[in-house]
C-alpha positions in Angstrom: 152.7 94.9 -40.7 151.6 98.2 -39.2 151.0 101.2 -41.4 151.5 104.8 -40.2 150.6 108.2 -41.6 153.7 109.9 -43.1 153.8 113.2 -41.2 150.8 115.4 -41.7 150.0 113.8 -45.0 147.3 111.2 -45.6 149.8 108.7 -47.0 150.2 105.5 -45.0 153.5 103.7 -45.1 154.6 100.4 -43.6 156.7 100.5 -40.4 159.5 98.8 -42.4 160.7 100.2 -45.7 162.8 98.3 -48.2 166.2 100.0 -48.7 168.0 99.4 -52.0 171.6 100.7 -51.7 172.7 97.1 -52.2 171.2 96.9 -55.6 173.4 97.7 -58.6 177.0 97.4 -57.3 178.5 100.2 -59.3 181.2 102.5 -58.0 181.3 103.2 -54.3 178.1 101.3 -53.7 179.9 98.0 -54.6 181.1 98.0 -51.0 177.5 97.7 -49.8 176.1 95.2 -52.3 176.1 94.0 -55.9 172.6 92.6 -56.4 171.4 92.3 -60.0 167.9 92.1 -61.4 167.1 88.5 -60.5 168.2 88.8 -56.9 166.6 92.3 -56.5 163.3 91.0 -57.9 163.3 88.1 -55.4 164.0 90.4 -52.5 161.3 92.9 -53.6 158.8 90.1 -53.7 159.8 88.9 -50.2 159.4 92.4 -48.8 156.0 93.0 -50.6 154.7 89.6 -49.4 155.6 90.7 -45.8 153.5 93.8 -46.1 156.1 96.4 -47.0 154.6 99.1 -49.2 157.5 101.6 -49.6 160.7 101.1 -51.5 163.4 103.7 -51.0 166.2 104.4 -53.4 168.3 107.3 -54.8 169.7 108.4 -58.1 173.2 108.3 -56.5 172.9 104.6 -55.7 175.2 102.9 -58.2 174.9 106.0 -60.4 171.3 105.3 -61.3 171.6 101.5 -61.7 169.7 100.9 -58.5 166.7 102.9 -59.9 167.0 101.1 -63.3 166.9 97.6 -61.7 164.0 98.6 -59.4 162.0 99.9 -62.4 162.6 96.6 -64.3 161.8 94.5 -61.2 158.6 96.2 -60.2 156.9 96.1 -63.6 153.1 95.8 -63.0 153.6 95.6 -59.2 153.2 99.4 -59.2 149.5 98.8 -59.6 149.3 97.0 -56.3 149.9 100.0 -54.2 153.7 99.9 -54.1 155.1 103.3 -53.2 158.5 104.5 -54.5 160.7 107.0 -52.7 163.9 108.4 -54.3 166.3 111.2 -53.7 168.5 113.7 -55.5 171.4 116.1 -54.7 174.6 114.2 -55.1 176.8 114.2 -58.3 175.3 112.5 -61.3 178.0 113.7 -63.8 181.2 115.8 -64.0 179.5 119.1 -65.0 179.2 122.1 -62.6 175.4 121.7 -62.6 175.3 118.0 -62.2 174.8 118.2 -58.5 173.1 120.3 -55.8 169.5 121.5 -55.2 169.2 124.1 -57.9 166.1 124.2 -60.1 168.2 123.1 -63.0 169.5 120.0 -61.3 166.4 119.0 -59.4 164.0 119.0 -62.3 166.4 117.2 -64.6 167.3 114.7 -61.8 163.6 114.0 -61.2 162.9 113.4 -64.9 165.9 111.1 -65.1 164.7 109.1 -62.1 161.2 108.8 -63.6 162.7 107.4 -66.8 165.0 104.9 -64.9 162.2 103.8 -62.6 159.8 103.4 -65.5 157.0 105.3 -63.8 155.0 108.4 -64.3 155.2 109.6 -60.7 157.4 109.4 -57.7 155.5 109.0 -54.5 158.1 110.6 -52.2 160.8 112.8 -53.6 163.6 113.7 -51.1 166.4 116.1 -51.3 169.3 113.9 -50.2 171.5 116.5 -48.5 171.7 120.2 -47.8 173.0 122.6 -50.5 174.4 125.8 -48.9 175.0 127.4 -52.2 171.5 127.3 -53.6 168.8 129.6 -52.1 166.3 127.6 -50.2 163.6 129.6 -52.0 164.8 128.2 -55.4 164.8 124.6 -54.1 161.4 124.7 -52.6 160.0 126.4 -55.8 161.5 123.6 -57.9 160.0 120.9 -55.6 156.6 122.7 -55.7 156.7 122.7 -59.5 157.4 119.0 -59.6 154.3 118.3 -57.4 152.1 120.7 -59.4 153.1 119.1 -62.7 152.2 115.6 -61.4 155.7 114.2 -61.4 156.0 114.0 -57.6 153.3 113.4 -55.0 155.1 114.3 -51.7 158.4 115.9 -50.8 160.9 115.3 -48.0 164.4 116.0 -47.0 167.3 113.9 -45.7 170.4 114.7 -43.7 169.4 118.3 -42.9 170.3 120.0 -39.7 167.5 121.5 -37.5 167.9 125.1 -38.8 168.0 123.8 -42.4 164.6 122.1 -41.9 163.0 125.1 -40.2 164.3 127.5 -42.9 162.8 125.3 -45.6 159.5 125.0 -43.8 159.4 128.7 -43.2 159.9 129.4 -46.9 157.1 126.9 -47.8 154.7 128.7 -45.5 155.6 132.2 -46.5 155.5 131.4 -50.2 152.6 128.9 -50.1 154.8 126.1 -51.5 154.6 122.4 -51.0 155.9 121.4 -47.6 158.2 118.6 -46.5 156.1 115.7 -45.1 159.1 113.8 -43.9 162.8 113.7 -43.1 165.1 110.7 -43.6 167.7 110.5 -40.9 170.4 108.3 -39.4 169.2 107.1 -36.0 170.3 104.1 -34.0 170.9 102.9 -30.5 174.5 103.8 -31.0 173.8 107.2 -32.6 171.0 109.1 -30.9 172.2 112.6 -31.9 168.9 113.2 -33.7 167.1 113.4 -30.3 168.5 116.8 -29.7 166.9 118.7 -32.6 165.6 116.5 -35.4 163.1 114.4 -33.6 161.7 117.3 -31.6 161.3 119.2 -34.9 159.4 116.2 -36.3 157.0 116.2 -33.4 156.5 119.9 -33.4 156.2 120.3 -37.2 154.4 117.1 -38.0 157.2 115.5 -40.1 157.3 111.8 -40.6 160.7 110.1 -39.9 162.3 107.5 -42.1 165.4 105.9 -40.5 168.4 105.0 -42.7 171.1 102.5 -41.7 169.2 101.5 -38.5 171.8 98.8 -37.6 174.7 101.3 -37.9 176.1 99.6 -41.0 175.7 96.2 -39.4 177.5 97.0 -36.2 174.3 96.4 -34.2 173.4 93.1 -35.9 175.1 91.1 -33.1 177.6 89.6 -35.6 180.3 92.1 -34.5 181.6 91.9 -31.0 184.5 93.4 -29.0 186.9 90.9 -30.3 185.7 90.1 -33.8 184.4 91.5 -37.1 182.2 89.3 -39.2 183.6 88.2 -42.5 182.1 89.9 -45.6 181.0 93.0 -43.6 181.0 96.6 -44.8 183.6 97.4 -42.2 186.1 95.0 -43.6 185.4 96.4 -47.1 186.4 99.9 -46.0 182.9 101.3 -45.2 183.2 104.0 -42.6 179.6 105.0 -41.8 178.7 105.7 -39.1 181.7 107.2 -37.3 182.2 105.5 -33.9 183.3 108.0 -31.3 183.2 105.6 -28.3 183.9 102.0 -28.9 183.4 100.9 -25.3 179.9 102.4 -25.4 179.2 100.7 -28.7 180.1 97.2 -27.4 178.2 97.9 -24.2 175.1 98.5 -26.3 175.8 95.4 -28.4 176.1 93.3 -25.2 172.7 94.4 -24.0 171.2 93.7 -27.5 172.7 90.2 -27.6 171.5 89.5 -24.1 167.9 90.5 -24.8 167.9 88.7 -28.1 169.1 85.5 -26.5 166.3 85.7 -23.9 163.7 86.2 -26.6 165.2 83.7 -29.1 165.5 86.4 -31.8 168.4 88.1 -33.4 170.1 91.2 -32.0 169.2 93.0 -35.2 165.5 92.4 -34.6 165.8 93.9 -31.1 167.6 97.0 -32.4 165.0 97.5 -35.1 162.1 96.9 -32.8 163.5 99.6 -30.4 163.5 102.1 -33.3 160.0 101.2 -34.5 158.7 102.0 -31.0 160.5 105.3 -30.7 158.3 108.4 -30.7 158.1 110.2 -34.1 159.6 107.3 -36.0 157.3 106.4 -39.0 159.3 103.7 -40.8 162.7 102.0 -40.5 164.6 101.3 -43.7 166.0 97.8 -43.8 168.5 96.4 -46.3 170.7 93.4 -46.7 173.1 91.5 -49.0 171.2 88.3 -48.7 167.7 86.9 -48.5 168.4 85.6 -45.0 169.2 89.1 -43.8 166.0 90.6 -45.2 163.9 87.9 -43.7 165.5 88.3 -40.3 165.0 92.1 -40.4 161.3 91.7 -41.5 160.6 89.7 -38.4 161.2 92.9 -36.3 157.8 94.2 -37.4 156.2 91.7 -35.1 158.6 92.0 -32.1 157.2 94.0 -29.2 159.8 94.8 -26.5 158.8 94.9 -22.9 159.1 98.1 -20.8 162.0 96.6 -18.9 163.8 95.7 -22.1 163.3 99.2 -23.6 164.6 100.7 -20.4 167.8 98.7 -20.5 168.4 99.8 -24.0 167.5 103.4 -23.3 169.9 103.5 -20.3 172.9 101.8 -21.9 172.6 104.1 -25.0 171.5 107.4 -23.4 173.0 110.5 -25.0 174.4 113.2 -22.7 172.2 116.2 -22.0 174.2 118.9 -23.8 173.7 122.7 -23.7 171.1 124.3 -23.9 169.1 121.3 -22.8 170.7 120.9 -19.4 169.9 124.5 -18.7 166.3 124.0 -19.9 166.1 121.0 -17.7 167.0 123.0 -14.6 165.1 126.2 -15.3 162.3 125.5 -17.8 160.9 122.1 -16.6 157.7 123.7 -15.5 156.7 124.8 -19.0 158.0 122.2 -21.5 156.0 121.1 -24.5 155.6 117.7 -26.1 158.6 118.2 -28.4 160.8 119.3 -25.5 159.8 116.3 -23.4 160.8 113.8 -26.1 164.4 114.6 -25.1 164.1 115.9 -21.5 161.1 113.9 -20.2 163.2 110.9 -19.1 165.4 113.2 -17.0 162.6 115.0 -15.1 
């Protein structure tokens, strides 16, 4: 297992992170998984034995049950360098202040997460989604307070747009607050929208990138093809993330994944994950699964190195269109592009 620095921090995390949305099985999360304490403990041990040192969860996963089970499962393992990341923003009650990124909600949510996780400190505390009704200054001040009080070590964001991130980073700089060290984003061969703004921002601003749902809810696992959907999948259970705008493109990508996987005697899922691990700016890819077999298969991606030709085939079949203003920059600014610009435009020059 390789370990990479998380953004501009000194914290090193494994290139694979354990995702835990499948733990708990309460409410909407039951469509994803229903793992209890015994199964979760076994999966955590498998991940830790493989070298994973970061476990990612959120208070919204099964209304806090995921955090509770993780806290019970880890026990003394926290002393062995295991890092915990969690998130807050989504509703945790019916009251008007039981959601969002206000000082009131964030501080209470953090204290609740600490209690459920049975720990004194959260290694990476992430705001789970944008809140357009709370001043960014209030949010960043609350996060700064949590770090200064020793409840949180590092902070990050998730599902922000480019201007949201830059506004938050600007406030941190101007007011001398703690700064995001990472962003958690959806990024797959099928969904490369992040390459327009979010990955260039990560390169330019020194943010680590954690990738959620790297197999597009299982669509890139190789088990789903043009003419079939695997039994027991999220799609058959009514799960609708991510949205698929072009089915022909999706299945063209899957065809290439399956072909490369067959030639390497590995799974299509491993190929999709290895492609992500090798992408510029990506720090760690969050893996999950309903079964021990799925976790073990995903873990093998840490050791899979794709050839230049294989990466090129995947790049070409999944390439996003060069939208405005990037096509104009490509035509008129190619003589003075920086490293962040080239992450998107470089292949087209």
